[in-house]
N, C-alpha and C positions, 0 to 999 in steps of 0.2 A: 504494500500500500504506500502510495507516495504521500509525502507531507505537503500540506497546503500552507503557503505563506499567509500570515495574518494580515499582511499589507495588501490592500486592494490596488490592482493595476487598472489603468484607464480602459484597457481592452477586455476586462472581465465582463462576462455576461450579466445582464440585469436579472433580477429575481424572476420576472415574468418568463424569460427564456429558460432559466434554470428549472422552473416548474413545468413549462410547456413541453420542452424537448423530451424529458423522460416520460411524461404523460402520453405523448404521441407514440413513443417507442412501445410503451405498454399496450396501447390500443392496437398497434400493428401486430404485436405478438399475440394478443388475445384473439384477434380475427384469424391470424395464421394458424394458431393452435386449434381454434374451433373448426376451421376448414379441414385440418388434418384429421380431426376427430369425427368427421362425417357431417358436420354442419357447413357444408361447402357452398351454400347459397348465401351466407352472411357476408356483408361487406362493411368496410370501415364506417360509412355513415350510420349504420345500425347501432354503433356504440353510443350514440346520443340517446337512444332509447334504453339500452341495456345497462347504462352506468348505475353504480351503486346508489340505492338499494335494489334496483331493478324496477320494472314498470308495473308489476302485479299489484292490483288494488288502487292504482292511481288514475286520475282523470287525465285525458290527453292534454288539457290546458296546464295541469301541474307539471307534467313531463316536459312540455314546451318551455315553461318558465325555468325549470331546473337545468335544461340543456341550453338555455339562452337563445332560443330560436322561435320563429313564428309558429302559431297554432297550425297554420296551413302546412308548413314544412314538417312539423311533427306528425300531423295526420297522414302525410304521404309516407313517412317512414313506418308508421303504425299499419297503414294499409299494406305496405310491402311485407312486413312481418306477419300480418294476418294471412296474406295470400300464400306465404311460405309455410304456414302451419305452426308458427311459434306462439301466437297469441290470438285472443278474441277480444272484441269490445262489446260489452253488454250494457243495456240501460240499467240505471240504478232503480231499485224498488221504490225509493221515495220520490224520485224525480225522473220521469220518463225521458226528459230532454238531456239529462246528464248521462254520460257513458263512462264506464270503468273498464280498464284494461285488465285482462286475466291471462296468465300463461296457460297454454295447453300442455299436455304431457310432454310433447316435443320441446316446448319452451322450458319446462322445468328441467329436462335432461340437459339442455344447452346451458342453462343457468348453473347447474351442478358442475359441468365441465369448466365453465368460465371461472368458478370459484377455485377449482383445482389449479387452473392455469395461474391465477393470481397468487395462490399459495406458493407455487413453484417460483414465480418471479420474486416474491418476497424472500424466499429462502436463498435465492441467488444474490439478492442485494445484501442480505444479512451476511452471507459468506464473504462478499467483497468488502463491506464496511466494518464487519465485526459486530458482535452483539451490542456492545456499549454504544457505538456510533449509530447503528440501526435504530436501537431503542430511543436514542436522543432525537434522531431525525423524526421518527414517528411521533414522539411526544411533542416536539415543536410544531409539527404540522397539525396535530390535534389542537394545540393551543390556538393556532390561527383559525382553524375550522370553527372552534367554539367561541371565538371572539366576535366583536362587532365588525371586523374587517371583511368578513365574507357574508 
């Protein structure tokens, strides 16, 4: 493991890039892993729907807000996943106009594999960073997550 200079250089990436680049790499690995596992019809844009904690039990508008995209764009992705057999959208009992997303059996199988892939990625990161640094990284990101910054 290389040591990192505590002194910041002008060419050092900004925090946005330091978070974005690994996130994009994780998304690509998840899709590639799901494709290898037989979910070969999934594509990178589907990650917007599948991001933690997954779409099951949420309204399309909630998923759109979480993904930072328009309701129309989210509904296109949901339609795609519905056509591929991963989920359904059903009316809510209380309000026939509102719809809720639910995984199908195929969707739950895909979600289980997705979590396996994430566990593998975390184990790799832990091996590279070491337990103490990985735990520190996770704790710091949790602090940001729970703060008013997000």
